[in-house]
C-alpha positions in Angstrom: 0.3 -0.3 0.0 1.2 3.5 -0.9 2.0 6.2 1.5 -0.7 8.0 0.0 -3.4 5.3 0.6 -2.4 4.8 4.2 -2.3 8.3 4.9 -6.1 8.2 3.0 -7.3 5.4 5.4 -5.9 7.1 8.7 -8.3 10.2 7.7 -11.0 8.0 7.5 -10.3 6.3 10.4 -10.0 10.1 12.1 -13.3 11.2 10.5 -15.1 7.9 11.7 -13.8 8.7 15.1 -15.1 12.5 15.4 -18.5 11.7 14.0 -19.6 8.3 15.3 -17.4 8.7 19.1 -19.4 5.7 20.1 -18.4 3.3 17.2 -16.5 0.1 17.2 -13.3 2.2 15.7 -13.0 4.2 18.5 -13.8 1.6 21.7 -13.9 -2.0 21.9 -17.8 -2.9 22.5 -18.8 -4.2 25.9 -20.5 -7.9 26.2 -23.4 -7.7 28.5 -26.3 -10.5 28.9 -29.9 -9.5 28.9 -32.5 -12.1 30.2 -35.8 -11.7 29.2 -39.3 -13.2 29.6 -40.6 -15.7 27.3 -38.7 -18.3 24.5 -38.8 -15.7 21.7 -39.1 -12.0 20.5 -42.1 -10.6 21.9 -44.0 -7.0 20.6 -44.3 -5.3 23.9 -40.4 -5.5 24.0 -40.3 -3.7 20.9 -38.0 -0.7 22.3 -35.1 -3.2 23.1 -35.1 -4.9 19.5 -35.1 -1.4 18.3 -32.3 -0.4 20.4 -30.5 -3.3 18.9 -31.7 -2.8 15.3 -30.8 0.7 15.0 -27.5 0.3 16.9 -28.0 2.4 19.6 -26.6 -0.2 21.8 -23.4 -0.5 19.6 -23.5 3.5 19.5 -23.0 3.2 23.0 -20.1 0.8 23.3 -22.3 -2.4 24.2 -23.3 -5.5 22.9 -26.0 -6.7 24.3 -26.6 -11.0 24.0 -30.6 -11.9 24.6 -31.1 -15.0 27.1 -35.0 -16.1 26.8 -35.3 -17.1 30.2 -39.0 -17.8 30.7 -41.4 -16.6 33.2 -40.9 -13.6 35.0 -39.2 -15.2 38.2 -37.0 -17.2 35.8 -36.0 -13.7 34.2 -34.9 -12.6 37.6 -33.4 -16.0 39.1 -31.4 -15.6 35.9 -30.1 -11.6 36.7 -29.7 -12.8 40.8 -27.5 -15.5 40.2 -25.3 -13.7 37.5 -26.1 -15.2 34.6 -27.3 -12.3 33.0 -26.2 -8.7 33.8 -29.8 -7.4 33.0 -33.3 -8.7 32.8 -36.6 -7.4 31.2 -40.0 -8.7 32.9 -42.0 -7.5 35.5 -40.0 -4.9 37.8 -41.8 -5.5 41.2 -39.6 -9.0 41.7 -36.7 -6.5 42.4 -38.9 -5.1 45.5 -39.9 -8.9 46.3 -36.3 -9.6 46.4 -35.4 -6.4 48.5 -38.0 -6.8 50.8 -36.2 -10.8 51.5 -32.9 -9.2 51.7 -31.7 -9.5 48.5 -29.9 -6.7 46.5 -31.7 -5.6 43.4 -32.4 -2.4 41.8 -34.9 -1.1 38.8 -32.8 0.9 36.5 -35.4 1.7 33.6 -39.0 1.2 32.9 -40.0 -0.2 29.1 -43.5 -0.9 29.6 -46.3 1.3 31.1 -49.3 -0.5 30.3 -50.2 -4.0 28.8 -51.7 -4.1 25.3 -54.7 -5.8 27.0 -57.3 -6.1 24.2 -60.8 -7.2 24.8 -62.2 -9.4 22.1 -65.6 -11.4 22.0 -67.2 -13.5 19.4 -70.8 -13.0 20.2 -72.3 -11.0 17.8 -74.8 -9.5 20.3 -72.0 -8.1 22.7 -72.0 -4.5 22.6 -68.4 -2.8 23.4 -67.9 -2.3 26.9 -67.3 1.2 27.8 -68.0 1.7 31.2 -67.6 -0.7 34.1 -71.1 -1.8 34.3 -70.8 -3.4 30.9 -69.0 -6.4 32.6 -71.9 -7.3 34.3 -72.1 -11.0 34.6 -69.5 -11.4 32.0 -67.2 -14.7 31.7 -63.9 -12.9 31.2 -60.8 -14.6 29.8 -57.6 -14.0 31.6 -53.7 -15.3 31.6 -53.4 -17.2 35.4 -52.5 -15.5 38.1 -50.2 -14.0 39.2 -49.8 -12.7 35.9 -50.6 -8.8 35.8 -53.2 -9.1 33.2 -55.0 -11.1 36.2 -54.0 -8.9 38.9 -55.6 -5.8 37.2 -58.6 -7.8 36.1 -59.1 -9.2 39.8 -58.8 -5.7 41.4 -61.3 -4.1 39.0 -63.8 -6.7 39.9 -63.4 -6.4 43.5 -63.6 -2.5 43.4 -66.7 -2.6 41.5 -68.5 -5.6 42.4 -71.9 -4.2 43.0 -71.7 -3.5 39.4 -70.3 -6.3 38.0 -72.5 -8.7 39.3 -71.5 -12.3 38.8 -68.4 -11.7 36.8 -66.1 -14.2 36.8 -62.3 -14.7 35.6 -61.4 -17.8 33.4 -57.7 -18.4 33.5 -55.8 -20.0 30.6 -52.8 -19.8 29.3 -50.9 -17.6 26.7 -51.9 -18.6 23.0 -55.2 -19.6 24.5 -57.6 -17.0 24.3 -59.5 -17.1 21.5 -60.1 -21.2 21.9 -61.9 -19.9 25.1 -64.2 -17.5 22.9 -65.1 -20.7 20.3 -65.9 -22.7 23.0 -68.1 -20.8 24.4 -66.2 -20.7 27.4 -65.7 -16.9 28.2 -67.8 -14.1 26.7 -64.9 -11.8 26.5 -61.2 -12.4 26.7 -58.2 -10.3 27.3 -55.1 -10.7 24.9 -51.6 -8.8 24.1 -50.2 -7.6 20.9 -49.9 -8.7 18.2 -52.4 -11.9 19.0 -55.2 -9.3 19.4 -54.3 -8.0 16.0 -54.4 -11.2 14.6 -57.4 -12.6 16.3 -59.0 -9.6 14.7 -57.7 -10.4 11.4 -59.6 -13.9 12.2 -63.3 -12.4 12.4 -63.1 -12.0 16.1 -64.3 -8.5 17.7 -62.4 -5.8 19.5 -65.0 -5.1 22.0 -62.7 -2.9 24.8 -59.4 -2.2 26.2 -58.4 -2.6 29.7 -56.4 0.8 29.4 -59.7 2.2 29.5 -60.6 1.2 33.2 -56.9 0.4 34.7 -54.5 3.3 35.2 -50.7 3.1 33.8 -47.7 1.4 36.1 -44.0 0.1 36.0 -45.5 -3.2 33.9 -42.0 -4.0 32.8 -38.7 -3.1 33.6 -35.2 -3.6 33.8 -33.8 -4.9 36.7 -29.8 -5.5 37.9 -28.3 -6.9 40.6 -27.0 -4.4 43.3 -23.6 -5.3 43.3 -23.5 -5.0 39.4 -24.6 -1.5 39.3 -22.4 -0.5 42.0 -19.3 -1.8 40.0 -20.7 -1.0 36.2 -23.4 2.2 36.8 -21.6 3.6 33.5 -22.6 0.3 31.8 -26.1 0.9 33.2 -26.2 4.6 32.3 -25.4 3.4 28.8 -27.5 0.9 28.6 -30.7 2.8 29.8 -29.6 5.8 27.6 -29.6 3.7 24.1 -33.6 2.2 25.7 -34.4 6.1 26.4 -33.3 6.8 22.7 -35.6 3.8 21.2 -38.6 4.8 23.2 -38.7 8.5 22.1 -38.1 7.5 18.5 -41.0 4.6 18.9 -43.1 7.3 20.3 -42.5 10.2 17.7 -42.0 8.6 14.5 -44.7 5.6 13.9 -43.7 4.9 9.9 -39.7 4.2 11.3 -41.4 2.2 14.3 -43.1 -0.2 11.9 -40.5 -0.5 9.3 -38.5 -2.1 12.0 -40.8 -4.3 13.3 -41.6 -5.5 10.1 -38.0 -6.7 10.0 -37.7 -7.9 13.3 -41.2 -9.8 13.2 -41.0 -11.6 9.4 -43.7 -13.8 9.9 -46.8 -11.4 10.8 -48.1 -9.7 8.2 -47.1 -6.0 7.6 -51.3 -5.0 8.1 -51.1 -6.9 11.3 -48.3 -5.6 12.8 -49.5 -1.7 11.7 -52.8 -2.3 13.5 -51.1 -3.5 16.7 -48.6 -0.8 17.0 -51.6 1.9 16.2 -53.4 0.1 19.1 -50.4 0.2 21.3 -49.6 3.8 20.6 -53.0 4.7 21.3 -53.0 2.9 24.7 -50.0 4.5 25.4 -47.9 0.9 26.2 -44.5 2.8 26.0 -43.5 5.5 28.1 -41.8 8.0 26.4 -38.7 7.8 28.5 -36.8 5.2 29.9 -36.8 6.5 33.4 -38.8 5.3 36.3 -41.5 7.5 36.9 -42.5 7.6 40.4 -46.2 7.5 40.0 -46.0 4.5 38.0 -44.1 2.9 40.6 -46.3 3.5 43.4 -49.0 2.0 41.7 -47.2 -1.4 41.0 -46.1 -1.4 44.6 -49.8 -0.7 45.9 -51.3 -3.2 43.4 -48.8 -6.0 44.6 -49.6 -4.9 48.4 -53.4 -5.3 47.8 -52.9 -8.7 46.1 -50.5 -9.8 48.9 -47.4 -10.3 47.5 -46.0 -7.1 49.3 -46.4 -6.5 53.2 -48.5 -3.1 53.6 -45.6 -1.7 55.8 -43.2 -2.2 53.0 -41.4 1.3 51.7 -42.4 2.4 48.0 -38.4 3.1 47.5 -37.9 -0.8 47.6 -36.2 -1.9 44.3 -35.2 1.4 43.4 -32.4 3.1 42.6 -33.2 6.9 42.9 -30.7 7.8 40.5 -32.7 6.2 37.6 -36.2 7.9 39.0 -38.5 10.9 37.6 -39.9 12.1 40.8 -42.9 13.7 39.0 
């Protein structure tokens, strides 16, 4: 290679470092393991995949590896054991762990509402717009202690005089529409994109749970206290990448759909578009990764009411206040 060529290569290298300070040219990527709920990519966790796909983690100097860990308790166990650096799942497990003497912290919020869409097969069932419309209905839900089950249980208990003999029927994820087809349930609540897939097959959308329940800390990013103590810069970079993704998804629906189509090639683009529009209307994703105090308090209260936490626990339990927005 001639001196002129070497000079050109070096100049290009310097230019790239200046324009992309987070690129692999200017720093070596740090590998981090991320345990998430389930066994495959989940549309509800789009901001995480979006940040990976758009290179936000890479620009921050991180190389995340996703580990599918199973249920929320298994996700937290994976983090607590040190087998993963970050966990994506129900953040309340951090509070429960600290209540038991373990050190665990929530550093980011990923989901503030479940995309719980109410579906029906009965042609005579009118849209459910007020709590009285639930009267005497058989309602399909995911099994306890799922957030969907907890929210519906709380809702029915608070309005027992208005909902009459309304009851919950538990069924596993993936079997909601079977409850409708068999006549076992009058209405079921399902997540996206399952709800939009069901709608495309002829089931009717009659309500959504967001209409009746306030937002809360549904899905968060959890870490071990020891990890956070030794890797604060890594945690800040991780949260910053998620923050960029959440902001862009909130403000650029076309790009969000484009990335989602790439990430979920087995789903029809029309179904994905419907699902993302519905999730945007339901305000499923927060606009920032900061843990909002009111949403966290709501989650603590829900678990106190369900008996998972004692009434005397501190509402700071499981939080690192450096990642909290007190509004």
